[in-house]
Each structure stands twice: as C-alpha cells, then as structure tokens.
NUKEDREN-21790 format. One record per residue: residue in three letters; x negated, z negated, y negated of N, C-alpha, C, O in turn. Coordinates in steps of 0.001 Angstrom, whole numbers, padded with zeros to 6 digits, always signed. Layout:
BEGIN
AlaXZYXZYXZYXZY;...
% end
This chain:
BEGIN
Met+036381-069084-010375+036466-070463-010875+035430-071311-010145+035460-071391-008917;Pro+034516-071943-010874+033505-072780-010222+034127-074012-009586+035213-074448-009968;Glu+033417-074566-008608+033882-075778-007957+033832-076953-008940+032900-077050-009739;Pro+034839-077854-008885+034770-079058-009725+033532-079877-009375+033131-079937-008213;Leu+032942-080494-010357+031757-081313-010118+032174-082708-009680+032971-083353-010362;Pro+031658-083180-008570+032025-084527-008118+031377-085598-008983+030304-085392-009550;Asp+032036-086729-009074+031402-087879-009701+030317-088399-008770+030452-088333-007548;Leu+029257-088907-009343+028126-089388-008561+027972-090891-008731+028301-091448-009778;Tyr+027475-091530-007704+027240-092967-007732+025955-093247-008502+024867-092857-008079;Cys+026093-093924-009631+024916-094246-010446+025224-095517-011239+025525-095444-012431;Pro+025151-096689-010582+025590-097950-011193+024554-098561-012128+024141-099708-011955;Ile+024148-097784-013110+023117-098205-014060+023703-098103-015458+024353-097113-015792;Gln+023479-099103-016260+024018-099112-017613+023358-098023-018454+022130-097983-018541;Pro+024141-097138-019076+023535-096107-019924+022951-096690-021198+023478-097648-021762;Arg+021858-096096-021636+021215-096480-022888+020841-095208-023631+020713-094139-023033;Ile+020666-095335-024943+020250-094168-025716+019517-094628-026977+019900-095613-027609;Asn+018480-093913-027323+017710-094174-028528+018558-093845-029757+019290-092856-029754;Cys+018467-094651-030788+019271-094426-031990+018863-093160-032742+019566-092726-033654;Leu+017724-092566-032359+017232-091363-033042+017578-090078-032286+016899-089064-032447;Ser+018626-090113-031466+018940-088935-030645+019255-087703-031498+018776-086610-031195;Ala+020041-087862-032542+020395-086719-033385+019159-086168-034094+018976-084954-034191;Glu+018325-087061-034581+017088-086622-035241+016170-085904-034249+015511-084927-034604;Ala+016128-086392-033002+015295-085744-031987+015813-084347-031663+015023-083421-031478;Asp+017134-084187-031594+017708-082857-031365+017309-081895-032487+016908-080760-032228;Ala+017423-082357-033731+017077-081502-034865+015588-081174-034860+015196-080041-035139;His+014765-082161-034545+013321-081951-034517+012932-080901-033485+012180-079976-033791;Val+013437-081040-032275+013005-080131-031211+013583-078736-031423+012950-077753-031038;Ala+014758-078622-032020+015327-077306-032309+014456-076552-033308+014151-075377-033107;Ala+014059-077226-034382+013194-076593-035381+011837-076242-034785+011275-075191-035092;Trp+011310-077118-033936+010005-076883-033317+010043-075689-032371+009114-074882-032371;Met+011098-075557-031561+011195-074425-030647+011267-073104-031410+010680-072104-030996;Glu+011981-073110-032509+012057-071882-033312+010702-071568-033936+010275-070413-033936;Ala+010025-072578-034464+008725-072362-035091+007676-071881-034092+006837-071043-034424;Glu+007722-072410-032868+006762-072031-031831+007195-070786-031060+006497-070344-030148;His+008332-070228-031422+008901-069044-030758+009028-069278-029250+008599-068453-028443;Leu+009617-070404-028891+009839-070708-027477+011196-070156-027037+012103-070900-026663;Tyr+011299-068865-027095+012479-068137-026645+012099-066672-026558+011147-066231-027200;Glu+012843-065921-025764+012583-064493-025600+013590-063640-026349+013326-062475-026649;Gln+014749-064223-026653+015779-063511-027399+016629-064535-028148+016662-065704-027765;Pro+017313-064114-029205+018075-065071-030023+019097-065878-029227+019289-067065-029490;Gly+019754-065245-028256+020743-065961-027462+020133-067119-026697+020762-068162-026520;Gln+018902-066928-026245+018215-067999-025525+017925-069160-026467+018096-070318-026086;Leu+017490-068872-027683+017233-069935-028650+018510-070702-028955+018484-071929-029052;His+019625-070000-029107+020896-070673-029381+021235-071651-028265+021666-072773-028533;Arg+021047-071238-027023+021356-072124-025903+020429-073327-025890+020862-074446-025615;Tyr+019142-073099-026188+018198-074214-026227+018550-075206-027332+018565-076418-027114;Val+018832-074674-028520+019124-075536-029659+020340-076415-029380+020421-077545-029860;Asn+021291-075886-028597+022519-076618-028324+022546-077300-026960+023598-077746-026501;Ser+021376-077378-026313+021304-078040-025015+020990-079522-025115+021101-080242-024123;Gly+020605-079989-026282+020396-081410-026478+019145-081950-025817+019187-083009-025191;Phe+018015-081234-025945+016775-081736-025351+016339-083046-026014+015749-083911-025365;Gly+016631-083184-027302+016322-084440-027975+017186-085583-027467+016718-086713-027332;Thr+018455-085282-027185+019335-086294-026605+018866-086684-025211+018912-087860-024849;Phe+018420-085718-024432+017842-086007-023116+016694-086995-023284+016648-088013-022594;Ala+015775-086706-024186+014644-087609-024434+015133-088986-024858+014593-090000-024417;Ala+016149-089030-025710+016667-090308-026208+017311-091130-025093+017268-092360-025131;Arg+017899-090475-024116+018531-091186-023005+017505-091746-022021+017726-092805-021435;Val+016407-091058-021838+015419-091529-020858+014302-092344-021497+013547-093015-020793;Cys+014189-092296-022812+013192-093094-023541+013884-093857-024665+013570-093639-025836;Pro+014817-094746-024334+015604-095404-025395+014791-096344-026272+015212-096669-027382;Asp+013627-096788-025790+012824-097738-026567+011640-097089-027274+010855-097788-027915;Ala+011497-095783-027175+010359-095105-027800+010526-095053-029314+011641-094950-029826;Gly+009412-095125-030015+009418-094907-031454+009572-093433-031762+009536-092609-030848;Pro+009743-093076-033039+010013-091676-033377+008924-090713-032936+009236-089642-032416;Asp+007650-091061-033129+006588-090127-032756+006568-089875-031254+006458-088731-030814;Gly+006676-090945-030468+006686-090783-029024+007921-090060-028535+007839-089222-027638;Leu+009073-090377-029120+010320-089722-028733+010266-088224-029005+010650-087417-028158;Tyr+009788-087858-030190+009745-086435-030540+008720-085690-029673+008945-084539-029298;Leu+007616-086336-029361+006625-085700-028493+007205-085492-027100+007015-084434-026500;Phe+007905-086488-026588+008539-086344-025278+009547-085191-025303+009598-084395-024365;Ala+010338-085098-026358+011334-084030-026465+010662-082658-026501+011180-081701-025925;Arg+009516-082556-027173+008805-081270-027209+008303-080887-025816+008372-079721-025428;Trp+007800-081870-025068+007361-081580-023698+008537-081117-022840+008394-080176-022058;Leu+009699-081765-022974+010883-081318-022242+011211-079868-022588+011437-079043-021703;Ala+011236-079573-023867+011603-078230-024313+010631-077189-023781+011045-076116-023343;Phe+009339-077502-023818+008361-076547-023306+008572-076318-021809+008505-075182-021338;Gly+008826-077388-021067+009042-077246-019634+010249-076388-019314+010182-075529-018434;Phe+011353-076608-020015+012546-075801-019773+012309-074340-020141+012738-073440-019420;Phe+011627-074103-021259+011320-072725-021648+010482-072026-020579+010785-070897-020193;Tyr+009445-072683-020108+008553-072056-019138+009282-071810-017811+009110-070762-017189;Asp+010084-072769-017389+010860-072631-016162+011780-071413-016248+011824-070599-015325;Asp+012503-071292-017337+013446-070184-017492+012735-068838-017595+013091-067883-016904;Thr+011738-068774-018455+011134-067487-018795+010354-066882-017637+010396-065669-017426;Phe+009654-067704-016897+008760-067165-015879+009226-067393-014444+008639-066845-013512;Phe+010269-068191-014257+010688-068484-012888+012193-068275-012707+012604-067208-012251;Asp+013016-069251-013045+014425-069181-012685+015183-068034-013340+016088-067471-012724;Glu+014837-067677-014564+015548-066590-015231+014643-065381-015452+015024-064431-016137;Gly+013456-065418-014876+012542-064291-014951+012664-063410-013715+013684-063431-013027;Asp+011617-062636-013437+011666-061725-012293+010707-062156-011190+010196-061320-010445;Ser+010462-063463-011087+009462-063950-010137+009834-063659-008695+008954-063495-007850;Arg+011130-063592-008399+011522-063343-007018+011340-061888-006631+011184-061574-005450;Ser+011359-061001-007605+011081-059596-007338+009590-059283-007440+009101-058338-006821;Arg+008874-060087-008228+007444-059855-008456+006702-061184-008292+006383-061841-009283;Pro+006428-061581-007051+005744-062861-006849+004371-062917-007510+003877-063997-007832;Gly+003753-061746-007714+002475-061727-008420+002625-062221-009846+001737-062896-010368;Ala+003754-061887-010489+004014-062361-011852+004212-063876-011856+003782-064562-012783;Ala+004871-064395-010805+005040-065839-010697+003690-066518-010541+003432-067549-011162;Ala+002824-065938-009707+001501-066518-009503+000696-066516-010801-000020-067474-011092;Asp+000813-065449-011574+000084-065377-012839+000591-066437-013814-000202-067065-014516;Ala+001916-066639-013861+002472-067663-014738+002055-069058-014295+001797-069929-015127;Val+001988-069269-012980+001539-070561-012462+000093-070809-012866-000237-071887-013360;Met-000769-069824-012663-002186-070013-012978-002406-070200-014476-003290-070950-014891;Ala-001597-069513-015288-001705-069705-016739-001409-071153-017100-002141-071767-017877;Ala-000336-071699-016536+000022-073085-016837-001009-074056-016285-001397-075006-016965;Val-001454-073822-015053-002426-074721-014432-003716-074778-015242-004367-075821-015309;Ser-004083-073656-015857-005332-073629-016620-005325-074634-017767-006377-075135-018165;Val-004139-074928-018298-004028-075880-019404-004441-077277-018966-005015-078037-019746;Phe-004144-077613-017708-004349-078979-017220-005633-079140-016418-005895-080213-015875;Ser-006430-078088-016340-007700-078158-015630-008722-078939-016456-008637-078953-017684;Pro-009681-079584-015804-010731-080293-016557-011469-079341-017483-011583-078148-017206;Glu-011957-079873-018564-012659-079045-019550-014096-078814-019086-015001-079584-019407;Val-014281-077753-018334-015588-077406-017780-016181-076276-018604-015520-075265-018842;Thr-017393-076438-019029-018045-075389-019821-019320-074950-019116-020396-075499-019355;Thr-019190-073981-018266-020344-073391-017595-020191-071878-017649-019143-071359-018032;Ala-021228-071197-017270-021184-069726-017266-020227-069196-016211-019867-068020-016237;Phe-019813-070048-015285-018977-069587-014181-017499-069912-014371-016668-069535-013545;Phe-017173-070599-015443-015784-070968-015692-015322-070272-016965-015853-070531-018045;Leu-014339-069395-016842-013823-068670-017987-012501-069293-018418-011558-069371-017630;Arg-012438-069727-019646-011215-070323-020179-010117-069262-020227-010340-068140-020683;Arg-008936-069634-019753-007792-068722-019793-007300-068618-021231-006844-069599-021819;Glu-007399-067420-021784-006940-067200-023151-005547-066583-023139-005112-066040-022123;Asp-004859-066665-024250-003478-066177-024345-003271-065624-025753-002392-066070-026491;His-004098-064647-026104-004092-064140-027472-002743-063533-027857-002339-063606-029017;Ala-002056-062942-026901-000743-062347-027183+000377-063383-027134+001535-063064-027402;Arg+000029-064628-026790+000985-065730-026696+002085-065461-025681+003204-065953-025828;Asp+001770-064681-024650+002764-064394-023617+003211-065669-022916+004392-065826-022603;His+002270-066583-022667+002587-067811-021946+002611-069050-022850+002814-070162-022362;Arg+002408-068872-024145+002435-069975-025120+001437-071075-024742+001741-072261-024871;Leu+000254-070683-024278-000733-071669-023848-001258-072488-025019-001597-073659-024851;Gly-001330-071892-026193-001761-072650-027363-000812-073805-027651-001249-074902-027998;Thr+000482-073556-027508+001473-074623-027695+001279-075721-026663+001321-076907-026991;Ala+001066-075323-025413+000872-076311-024348-000386-077135-024588-000377-078349-024381;Arg-001459-076495-025021-002707-077236-025260-002564-078204-026431-003154-079284-026421;Glu-001789-077824-027427-001557-078732-028549-000750-079942-028089-001039-081067-028497;Leu+000248-079726-027252+001019-080833-026693+000117-081759-025880+000245-082981-025950;Leu-000785-081172-025117-001674-081984-024282-002625-082817-025143-002904-083973-024826;Arg-003116-082230-026222-003977-082998-027130-003219-084186-027706-003773-085279-027832;Asp-001960-083975-028052-001167-085056-028635-000941-086188-027637-000984-087360-028010;Ile-000701-085847-026375-000440-086894-025387-001725-087614-025004-001694-088786-024631;Arg-002850-086922-025093-004119-087559-024741-004442-088707-025693-005075-089687-025301;Val-004009-088583-026933-004260-089629-027931-003546-090925-027549-004050-092016-027817;Leu-002382-090805-026928-001562-091976-026614-001843-092558-025237-001624-093748-025012;Ala-002321-091741-024323-002411-092150-022920-003687-092920-022605-004733-092690-023212;Arg-003584-093848-021636-004778-094407-021034-005452-093325-020210-004775-092401-019759;Pro-006780-093406-019994-007460-092344-019243-006833-092039-017889-006664-090871-017537;Glu-006484-093081-017117-005900-092812-015800-004513-092203-015932-004119-091402-015084;Gln-003756-092558-016973-002452-091940-017195-002610-090455-017501-001874-089618-016979;Phe-003572-090147-018344-003794-088748-018700-004207-087943-017475-003714-086834-017267;His-005097-088484-016673-005527-087800-015447-004334-087614-014501-004149-086538-013931;Arg-003539-088657-014342-002372-088582-013451-001374-087547-013958-000825-086770-013176;Phe-001142-087540-015261-000214-086568-015839-000685-085137-015589+000109-084285-015190;Cys-001951-084872-015817-002476-083519-015604-002366-083098-014143-002019-081956-013843;Thr-002663-084024-013239-002563-083720-011810-001117-083441-011411-000848-082510-010652;Gln-000189-084246-011921+001221-084057-011586+001777-082764-012182+002581-082088-011540;Met+001365-082415-013387+001803-081150-013964+001265-079965-013157+001968-078977-012946;Thr+000023-080076-012715-000561-079015-011893+000238-078823-010610+000555-077695-010230;Leu+000563-079931-009943+001336-079845-008711+002725-079280-008979+003239-078495-008182;Trp+003332-079670-010085+004650-079115-010422+004580-077592-010527+005406-076895-009938;Phe+003624-077081-011257+003567-075632-011420+003230-074916-010109+003764-073839-009849;Tyr+002369-075484-009293+002106-074876-007984+003379-074814-007140+003546-073888-006346;Ser+004271-075783-007301+005487-075795-006488+006397-074603-006779+007280-074291-005979;Tyr+006191-073935-007914+006997-072761-008229+006657-071557-007348+007387-070566-007368;Leu+005603-071616-006598+005220-070491-005744+006040-070426-004459+006167-069355-003865;Tyr+006590-071540-004026+007243-071599-002716+008386-070590-002582+008398-069790-001646;Glu+009336-070620-003502+010514-069763-003359+010189-068277-003471+010594-067524-002585;Pro+009484-067803-004500+009226-066355-004572+008359-065840-003435+008573-064724-002962;Val+007383-066625-002984+006539-066175-001882+007357-066064-000601+007271-065060+000106;Ala+008144-067083-000301+008961-067047+000915+009992-065926+000853+010187-065210+001834;Gln+010645-065771-000280+011689-064767-000388+011134-063350-000406+011765-062431+000116;Ser+009965-063165-000999+009373-061824-001017+008955-061373+000375+008856-060176+000645;Ala+008709-062343+001260+008353-062029+002643+009592-061855+003517+009481-061655+004726;Gly+010774-061932+002901+012002-061755+003644+012428-062972+004429+013267-062868+005324;Arg+011870-064115+004116+012212-065331+004841+013362-066061+004160+013478-066062+002934;Thr+014203-066676+004970+015270-067526+004456+014714-068924+004241+014074-069489+005128;Leu+014957-069472+003074+014474-070821+002803+015149-071810+003752+016348-071717+004013;Ser+014371-072746+004258+014906-073755+005162+015167-075045+004410+014559-075298+003370;Leu+016069-075861+004934+016313-077162+004312+015068-078043+004306+014772-078645+003273;Pro+014312-078150+005424+013087-078966+005369+012082-078446+004353+011464-079230+003632;Gly+011916-077133+004291+010968-076572+003331+011410-076815+001903+010610-077201+001050;Tyr+012691-076587+001648+013195-076769+000289+013104-078222-000152+012646-078508-001259;Thr+013538-079147+000711+013544-080557+000298+012128-081100+000114+011898-081952-000744;Thr+011182-080612+000912+009785-081030+000721+009269-080556-000631+008649-081321-001370;Asn+009528-079295-000951+009057-078740-002218+009805-079329-003405+009240-079471-004490;Arg+011071-079673-003204+011894-080153-004313+011392-081481-004866+011580-081766-006049;Leu+010762-082290-004034+010203-083555-004515+009260-083319-005688+009186-084138-006605;His+008541-082203-005659+007583-081880-006717+008178-080938-007763+007856-081035-008947;Asn+009045-080031-007324+009576-079028-008235+010588-079584-009226+010860-078946-010243;Ile+011152-080755-008953+012061-081368-009903+011309-081889-011130+011923-082150-012165;Ala+009990-082043-011024+009123-082432-012157+009353-083859-012629+008998-084204-013756;Thr+009946-084693-011777+010138-086089-012161+008808-086800-012369+008649-087548-013334;Ala+007853-086574-011474+006594-087325-011536+005884-087179-012883+005576-088197-013503;Pro+005606-085956-013368+004901-085883-014653+005715-086388-015829+005161-086971-016761;Tyr+007026-086174-015798+007814-086596-016942+008072-088102-016946+008243-088691-018014;Val+008103-088729-015780+008160-090195-015758+006841-090770-016270+006835-091753-017011;Thr+005727-090159-015875+004435-090590-016421+004409-090416-017936+003901-091274-018658;Leu+004954-089315-018406+005033-089090-019852+005863-090183-020520+005518-090657-021602;Ala+006958-090583-019873+007767-091675-020412+006984-092988-020420+007091-093768-021367;Glu+006198-093234-019370+005313-094409-019368+004430-094414-020618+004272-095435-021286;Ile+003865-093250-020909+002898-093138-022001+003562-093393-023348+003050-094177-024147;Val+004690-092744-023611+005285-092841-024949+006025-094157-025164+006303-094525-026305;Thr+006353-094882-024073+007025-096175-024228+006093-097356-024024+006508-098504-024180;Gly+004832-097089-023674+003875-098167-023491+004068-098966-022226+003729-100150-022198;Cys+004597-098371-021185+004790-099081-019915+003431-099501-019360+002548-098653-019229;Pro+003228-100782-019028+001889-101262-018662+001539-101126-017195+000470-101589-016796;Val+002375-100519-016368+002102-100443-014935+000773-099730-014676+000432-098758-015351;Ser+000032-100230-013689-001292-099671-013394-001219-098675-012240-000231-098616-011509;Ala-002288-097895-012095-002361-096927-010998-002323-097629-009645-001689-097137-008712;Asp-002997-098777-009528-002979-099520-008269-001573-100001-007932-001165-099955-006771;Glu-000833-100460-008929+000535-100914-008681+001433-099751-008274+002284-099899-007397;Leu+001249-098614-008899+002046-097437-008550+001736-096934-007141+002579-096297-006509;Ala+000537-097215-006653+000121-096742-005337+000633-097619-004193+000477-097257-003027;His+001238-098759-004506+001792-099605-003447+002837-098799-002664+003642-098101-003279;Pro+002848-098874-001339+003762-098034-000540+005223-098126-000959+005905-097104-001037;Asp+005714-099330-001228+007123-099455-001599+007400-098890-002994+008472-098334-003229;Val+006459-099025-003909+006649-098442-005239+006602-096922-005146+007354-096240-005843;Arg+005729-096380-004293+005709-094934-004062+007043-094460-003489+007556-093412-003883;Arg+007605-095239-002554+008907-094861-001988+009985-094862-003060+010829-093967-003094;Leu+009963-095853-003929+010943-095900-005004+010783-094713-005954+011773-094141-006410;Ser+009553-094349-006244+009317-093179-007100+009873-091923-006441+010477-091080-007105;Gly+009667-091801-005121+010186-090648-004397+011700-090633-004345+012312-089581-004527;Leu+012319-091782-004101+013783-091854-004081+014366-091499-005451+015371-090794-005535;Ala+013740-091982-006514+014215-091640-007856+014104-090141-008103+014995-089538-008701;Ala+013007-089538-007641+012834-088098-007812+013924-087328-007074+014479-086368-007609;Tyr+014233-087744-005851+015269-087055-005087+016660-087293-005678+017498-086391-005673;Gln+016907-088500-006185+018190-088728-006837+018372-087747-007989+019446-087169-008154;Met+017313-087561-008788+017400-086637-009917+017483-085192-009444+018151-084372-010075;Ala+016811-084872-008339+016854-083510-007812+018261-083133-007386+018751-082056-007726;Trp+018925-084037-006626+020267-083687-006133+021279-083718-007272+022220-082924-007278;Cys+021103-084616-008232+021937-084614-009433+021785-083285-010176+022776-082681-010588;Asn+020565-082843-010340+020302-081580-011019+020890-080403-010256+021497-079517-010858;Asp+020718-080383-008929+021228-079269-008127+022743-079156-008230+023282-078050-008273;Ile+023434-080294-008270+024890-080280-008394+025314-079679-009729+026236-078865-009782;His+024649-080076-010798+025087-079645-012127+024591-078257-012508+025209-077595-013343;Ser+023503-077806-011922+022941-076499-012296+023343-075381-011346+023058-074218-011630;Ala+023994-075689-010228+024245-074687-009186+025055-073498-009699+024699-072349-009434;Ala+026131-073756-010424+026982-072661-010887+026225-071751-011853+026317-070527-011766;Arg+025487-072355-012763+024714-071568-013725+023630-070751-013013+023415-069586-013347;Glu+022950-071354-012039+021906-070635-011308+022491-069452-010542+021882-068383-010498;Thr+023658-069631-009943+024301-068537-009219+024649-067398-010166+024523-066226-009811;Gln+025086-067745-011365+025431-066723-012347+024195-065944-012806+024260-064730-012998;Val+023077-066641-012982+021864-065992-013486+021159-065208-012390+020799-064048-012593;Asp+020958-065830-011223+020257-065193-010107+020568-065997-008854+020083-067117-008694;Asp+021383-065422-007960+021813-066196-006789+020708-066423-005768+020939-067027-004721;Arg+019492-065932-006077+018361-066235-005200+017698-067565-005554+016882-068075-004787;Val+018043-068123-006705+017508-069437-007067+018094-070467-006110+019313-070570-005969;Ala+017235-071220-005462+017685-072149-004430+018188-073457-005022+017687-073923-006046;Asn+019172-074035-004375+019632-075385-004674+020239-075942-003401+020554-075192-002477;Leu+020402-077250-003350+020870-077881-002116+022277-077435-001712+022490-077176-000528;Pro+023251-077328-002625+024566-076845-002184+024506-075471-001522+025164-075249-000506;Ala+023722-074545-002084+023633-073201-001507+022993-073227-000120+023434-072511+000779;Leu+021963-074043+000056+021312-074125+001359+022208-074791+002391+022190-074407+003561;Leu+022993-075784+001980+023931-076412+002913+025012-075425+003347+025431-075431+004504;Arg+025456-074589+002435+026425-073553+002799+025840-072613+003848+026494-072278+004836;Ala+024601-072193+003618+023979-071221+004514+023658-071818+005881+023904-071183+006907;Glu+023114-073025+005903+022637-073598+007165+023735-074288+007969+023677-074317+009199;Leu+024734-074844+007284+025766-075602+007990+027108-074883+008044+028061-075384+008640;Gly+027180-073717+007425+028419-072961+007455+029548-073587+006656+030717-073441+007013;Leu+029213-074281+005581+030223-074932+004759+030740-073980+003687+030055-073029+003312;Asp+031950-074238+003197+032395-073484+002033+031829-074159+000781+031184-075204+000869;Ala+032076-073553-000379+031445-074044-001605+031847-075476-001924+031004-076283-002315;Gly+033110-075795-001764+033565-077146-002061+032990-078174-001113+032593-079262-001532;Gln+032944-077836+000162+032372-078756+001149+030888-078987+000882+030396-080110+000998;Ala+030179-077917+000523+028747-078046+000265+028481-078916-000954+027520-079685-000974;Met+029327-078798-001968+029143-079615-003158+029395-081084-002835+028651-081956-003283;Leu+030436-081358-002063+030723-082742-001693+029637-083315-000791+029287-084489-000916;Arg+029097-082498+000121+028018-082976+000982+026776-083294+000147+026091-084284+000409;Thr+026484-082469-000846+025345-082742-001721+025558-084042-002485+024618-084816-002663;Ala+026785-084288-002939+027089-085545-003632+026880-086732-002696+026398-087779-003129;Gln+027235-086584-001426+027007-087661-000459+025515-087932-000286+025084-089083-000223;Val+024739-086861-000211+023281-087023-000103+022749-087753-001332+021929-088663-001216;His+023220-087348-002503+022813-088024-003739+023149-089510-003678+022301-090358-003954;Asp+024392-089819-003316+024840-091212-003346+024063-092071-002347+023739-093221-002642;Arg+023765-091527-001176+022984-092284-000197+021561-092505-000697+020952-093538-000419;Thr+021038-091536-001429+019712-091700-002021+019725-092813-003057+018812-093638-003102;Met+020765-092834-003892+020895-093881-004897+021034-095246-004244+020443-096220-004711;Glu+021798-095326-003183+021973-096599-002471+020665-097068-001837+020354-098259-001854;Ala+019900-096128-001279+018606-096487-000690+017662-097014-001766+016924-097972-001535;Phe+017689-096384-002947+016877-096874-004062+017278-098304-004421+016415-099164-004596;Glu+018568-098559-004529+019042-099900-004892+018557-100955-003900+018079-102015-004302;Arg+018680-100663-002602+018294-101639-001585+016808-101964-001671+016417-103132-001660;Leu+015991-100933-001757+014548-101157-001799+014139-101796-003119+013246-102642-003146;Glu+014775-101405-004199+014426-101968-005507+014667-103479-005537+013857-104227-006085;Arg+015772-103924-004953+016055-105367-004939+014941-106132-004222+014539-107211-004656;Thr+014455-105567-003134+013381-106215-002384+012086-106247-003185+011416-107277-003247;Val+011734-105122-003796+010480-105023-004538+010528-105880-005803+009570-106585-006118;Ala+011640-105816-006520+011740-106517-007810+011626-108023-007652+011176-108708-008570;Ala+012026-108546-006502+012028-110003-006306+010643-110611-006430+010512-111754-006868;Thr+009612-109876-006056+008243-110407-006104+007311-109558-006959+006099-109773-006945;Ala+007849-108609-007694+007007-107679-008458+006449-108321-009714+007007-109288-010234;Ser+005347-107777-010194+004770-108200-011474+005646-107715-012615+006467-106819-012423;Pro+005485-108292-013801+006242-107788-014957+006003-106305-015218+006916-105592-015632;Ala+004777-105839-014976+004481-104424-015213+005247-103530-014248+005774-102492-014650;Val+005315-103927-012964+006066-103141-011987+007550-103169-012312+008224-102144-012206;Asn+008069-104324-012705+009487-104385-013078+009781-103523-014306+010868-102957-014421;Ala+008824-103422-015216+009006-102525-016364+009084-101077-015891+009869-100287-016415;Tyr+008268-100737-014897+008301-099378-014339+009626-099118-013621+010192-098032-013745;Leu+010119-100097-012879+011401-099928-012191+012531-099753-013201+013452-098969-012972;Asp+012466-100473-014308+013455-100299-015360+013373-098890-015943+014396-098284-016260;Leu+012149-098371-016082+011973-097013-016575+012608-096012-015620+013270-095074-016061;Leu+012413-096200-014308+013021-095300-013328+014543-095352-013414+015201-094311-013399;Arg+015104-096553-013502+016558-096680-013599+017083-095964-014844+018079-095241-014791;Thr+016398-096180-015952+016826-095541-017200+016751-094028-017083+017626-093319-017582;Trp+015713-093534-016428+015564-092096-016213+016705-091546-015374+017286-090517-015717;Met+017032-092221-014277+018091-091724-013391+019426-091648-014123+020141-090650-014024;Arg+019759-092708-014858+021033-092713-015567+021021-091733-016732+021992-091006-016943;Gly+019932-091709-017487+019864-090818-018639+019924-089356-018239+020589-088558-018899;His+019239-089000-017168+019269-087626-016670+020678-087255-016218+021155-086158-016507;Tyr+021345-088165-015509+022707-087911-015042+023648-087672-016224+024408-086704-016224;Asp+023601-088541-017223+024494-088383-018370+024228-087080-019112+025160-086406-019552;Trp+022955-086730-019249+022633-085483-019943+023128-084277-019143+023683-083341-019719;Cys+022933-084289-017831+023376-083166-017002+024877-082922-017120+025326-081776-017099;Arg+025650-083997-017245+027106-083846-017281+027598-083073-018492+028631-082406-018433;Phe+026862-083162-019587+027421-082644-020832+026545-081622-021560+026944-081118-022610;Thr+025376-081309-021034+024521-080348-021728+025064-078920-021632+025641-078526-020618;Leu+024872-078173-022686+025227-076757-022676+024353-075983-021694+024741-074906-021241;Arg+023200-076507-021367+022254-075781-020510+022886-075338-019196+022594-074244-018713;Tyr+023733-076154-018620+024280-075834-017300+025692-075269-017358+026349-075129-016327;Gln+026157-074945-018553+027465-074311-018670+027334-072807-018439+026306-072209-018756;Leu+028380-072207-017886+028385-070765-017663+028507-070037-018990+029104-070546-019939;Thr+027939-068851-019049+027954-068105-020304+029241-067333-020504+029591-066996-021635;Ala+029961-067043-019409+031243-066346-019523+032354-067377-019627+032093-068578-019702;Ala+033599-066902-019633+034729-067829-019711+034726-068747-018498+034464-068315-017376;Gly+035019-070006-018736+035052-070972-017652+033743-071707-017538+032688-071176-017883;Ser+033808-072912-017059+032609-073720-016879+032880-074746-015807+034038-075031-015501;Pro+031826-075311-015226+032040-076335-014215+032893-077474-014766+032705-077919-015898;Thr+033807-077923-013966+034739-078966-014382+034204-080333-014000+033894-080573-012833;Val+034095-081226-014962+033588-082562-014696+034677-083384-014028+035846-083301-014405;Gly+034290-084183-013027+035245-084998-012281+035994-085970-013178+035526-086343-014254;Ala+037163-086367-012711+038043-087195-013531+037521-088602-013731+037927-089283-014673;Arg+036594-089067-012827+036162-090448-012905+034822-090578-013629+034127-091580-013460;Thr+034455-089588-014424+033188-089640-015136+033083-090909-015970+033998-091241-016724;Ala+031958-091623-015834+031763-092840-016620+031521-092498-018074+030925-091467-018385;Glu+031978-093350-018955+031689-093147-020369+030216-093345-020626+029566-094185-020004;Val+029696-092558-021551+028300-092689-021917+028223-093100-023372+029063-092734-024194;Ser+027188-093870-023665+027062-094346-025044+026368-093314-025890+026167-093530-027085;
% end
C-alpha cells in the first residue's frame, strides 16, 4: 500500500483554459499520429494523462494555437523522458543515455553549416528528432529572438541534466542530497517550459528583467516548488517502474534513516517552506516591479498551482497494478 499523499501549501487561485478538453483531444491524436509511444499500453496512459489539461492549467489565457503547441511540447517531453531515461535502460547503459541526450541536444544547437558540422539525422525515427524539429520551427514563429535563444539554451541544459543519475549510479556511487538538489533545479524542466508559456501567452518580460537577482531567485524557488511537488506525486510510480529513479523522498529515507511516511512528510515540509519563501520574496519584488515583471510573477504563480492540480489527478502518476497513491483529505477543489 503506497503512502498517503500529503496536502501541500499552495495558496494560489486555480485557473484553467476553457479549451482544456479540446487540448486533451488534440494532443492525444497528435501523439498517435507522431507515434510517440513504444507500445499500445504506453499510448493509452499518455492519452489519459491529460497533457492538454496540464497545458490549460498553466496557460489559462493562451489562444487555441498557442495552447495546443504548448500541449504538444509537454507531450514530447514526457515521451522522451520515459522512453530514454526514467522508463528506459539508461541506468544500466549510461552510453544509451548519453546518446539520447546528444540526439535531443542536436535539435537545439545553432544551425551551423560547415564541412566540420554533421547534422544529427534520425532516419529510423528512433529519437523522433523530426517531430522535435517541427515543434521548434513552430515555436520560433511565435518567439522573440531572445526568447527563442533562451528556450534553446534551457532545453539543452535540461537534457544534459539527465546524465547525472545514470553516470553516478553506473560508477557505483550513491546519489547525495546536495548533488540531487543541484541537478533537480534543471532536471525538473521548469525553466524551458515557463519560457514556452511566456511565448504562447505573450508575456512581455525582458531578458534584462529576468536577470535581476531577486527575479532569478523567484524563478529558482518556483522551480524547486514544482520539483518537490512532482517528487511527492511521482515517487510511488517511479518506485514501481525502476527504484533507481531518484526522488527527494527516497533520498531522505536513505540519508536520514526515515521510514517512507516520515520521508514523504519531510518532503512536504520542504515543499511548503519553499512556497512560503517564494511568497515572502514575491511580495517584496511585486511592490516595485514593472507591469512586465508582475505579468511574469503571475505566470509563475499560475504554473505552480496548475502543475500541483494536474499532479494530484493525472493518470500519469497512478500505479499500474491494484491500488494507487491516496490523495490527502484536505485537497483543495480545482476548477
């Protein structure tokens, strides 16, 4: 029996795009058409995981084209994560993980045409690079140049972060809390997907405004809030699929000698303190921020709440056998 899931502190009003059902249908048909699955059971789980609803919760003001594009990017990311990392054999074959990382990174590399640069091809569609390049072309049309550059850089860093766990584990090393938490800031993929949300919703925040130290801290706190929220909701499923997949509850059990219930509650405390730290700093920043920065802070808040609501109810994190993680009794209603 899995541990009950604790309620998390997230005092943000939930919002959702009115096109959530249409987005779910769109992304389900698209995943099937692009063959973003390895077996029929995987497609069934994807179709019923509500990736369109996830997009609708974090991009409530996006128009249909932007919403559907965001949902396709989410779906591609989840497919790639599962197939080549969390549900693949990367921990047994770190070379395979490195190859999958380099395949993905090649999509986001600058378009260099010299005799010394060979474009990574994917004629067998093993890594679905053609699908990724088509998605990138679509986002380039909507993005400002600096947004597009930032998105590509953040996606590159996200994929490189997948090397940490298989490399460390293949060398027989136990993952450490400092190592995991440092890598998790990037491996949660908040940075590129928040930038993607900026693009599809028309958020006017500039690169200079995002580089302000306090805004960077808020971006980092939001990323960690989503990371610990994700670790709480995905832990049982990850243990069922491959208990070598790292998450904060598992590392707290190993390093602090906690039982499963204690580790889950400690992770919830870490999450809640992160959310509280975000609130305190946000109040200070928002008081004197430009309208563009306040729009970005609103985007972060919407992302944190939307991600939390989606995690609570998505099929993605449910166990495949009888039984599933139990949602806490004080779960807030979602719209």
